[in-house]
C-alpha positions in Angstrom: 98.1 102.3 98.4 97.8 98.5 98.0 94.5 96.7 98.8 94.9 93.0 99.0 93.2 89.7 100.0 94.7 86.2 99.8 94.8 86.0 96.0 93.9 89.5 94.7 95.5 93.0 94.9 94.7 96.5 93.7 97.2 99.3 93.5 95.9 102.8 93.8 95.7 105.2 92.1 95.0 102.7 89.3 96.2 105.0 86.5 99.6 105.3 88.2 100.1 101.6 88.2 98.4 100.8 84.8 101.6 99.2 83.3 102.7 97.4 86.5 104.0 93.9 85.9 104.2 91.8 89.1 107.4 89.8 89.9 107.5 86.1 89.2 105.9 84.0 92.0 108.4 82.7 94.5 106.1 81.6 97.3 103.9 78.6 96.6 100.1 78.9 96.8 98.7 77.8 100.1 96.5 74.7 100.3 94.7 76.5 103.1 95.5 77.8 106.6 94.1 74.8 108.4 95.7 72.3 106.1 99.1 73.9 106.6 98.6 74.2 110.4 97.8 70.5 110.7 100.7 69.5 108.5 103.1 71.6 110.6 101.7 70.1 113.8 102.3 66.6 112.5 105.9 67.4 112.0 105.7 68.4 108.3 107.0 71.5 106.7 106.3 74.8 108.5 103.3 76.7 107.4 103.6 79.7 105.1 102.6 81.9 108.0 105.2 80.6 110.4 106.7 82.6 113.2 110.1 82.9 111.5 108.8 86.0 109.8 105.3 86.6 111.0 106.3 88.1 114.3 108.6 90.8 112.8 106.2 91.4 109.9 103.4 92.1 112.4 105.7 94.2 114.5 106.6 96.3 111.5 103.0 96.8 110.5 102.0 97.9 114.0 105.0 100.3 114.1 103.7 101.9 111.0 100.5 102.7 112.9 102.5 104.0 115.8 104.6 106.3 113.6 101.5 107.6 112.0 99.8 108.3 115.3 102.9 110.1 116.7 103.7 111.9 113.4 107.3 110.8 113.7 109.8 108.5 112.0 110.6 106.0 114.6 114.1 104.7 115.5 113.1 101.3 116.8 115.1 99.3 119.4 113.6 95.8 118.9 115.4 94.2 121.9 113.9 96.8 124.3 110.7 97.3 122.3 111.1 101.1 122.4 111.2 103.9 120.0 114.5 105.6 121.0 113.6 108.9 119.5 110.0 109.1 120.5 109.1 108.5 124.2 105.5 109.7 123.3 105.2 106.5 121.3 105.3 104.4 124.4 101.6 104.9 125.1 100.8 103.2 121.8 103.2 100.3 122.5 102.5 99.5 126.1 99.6 100.1 128.5 99.1 100.3 132.2 97.2 97.3 133.4 94.8 97.2 136.4 96.1 95.8 139.6 96.2 92.1 139.4 96.3 92.1 135.6 99.9 93.2 135.1 101.7 92.2 131.9 104.4 89.5 132.1 106.2 91.4 129.3 107.3 94.4 131.4 110.8 95.7 130.4 
């Protein structure tokens, strides 16, 4: 298990990772979310939390929760947003909306 915040991490159980040496830093430290956002809006470099990777990273994290809740390894079809081997996962991925509040993202 890894517990983390923006600049700290803890790997558990600690005794298992006592000799862990982290890899060399490859991503620069952030000057702050709002500074990055304003720079990106003004046409500067993209923020470190840009959509080039944030979307698929978030999707992967949420799919981990879906897999846990269904108790199955998921075979994910990203273009259809469906687990091809677990139709019971659909209830965690999509919901039925009340009349008048339908999703614009229907397949």
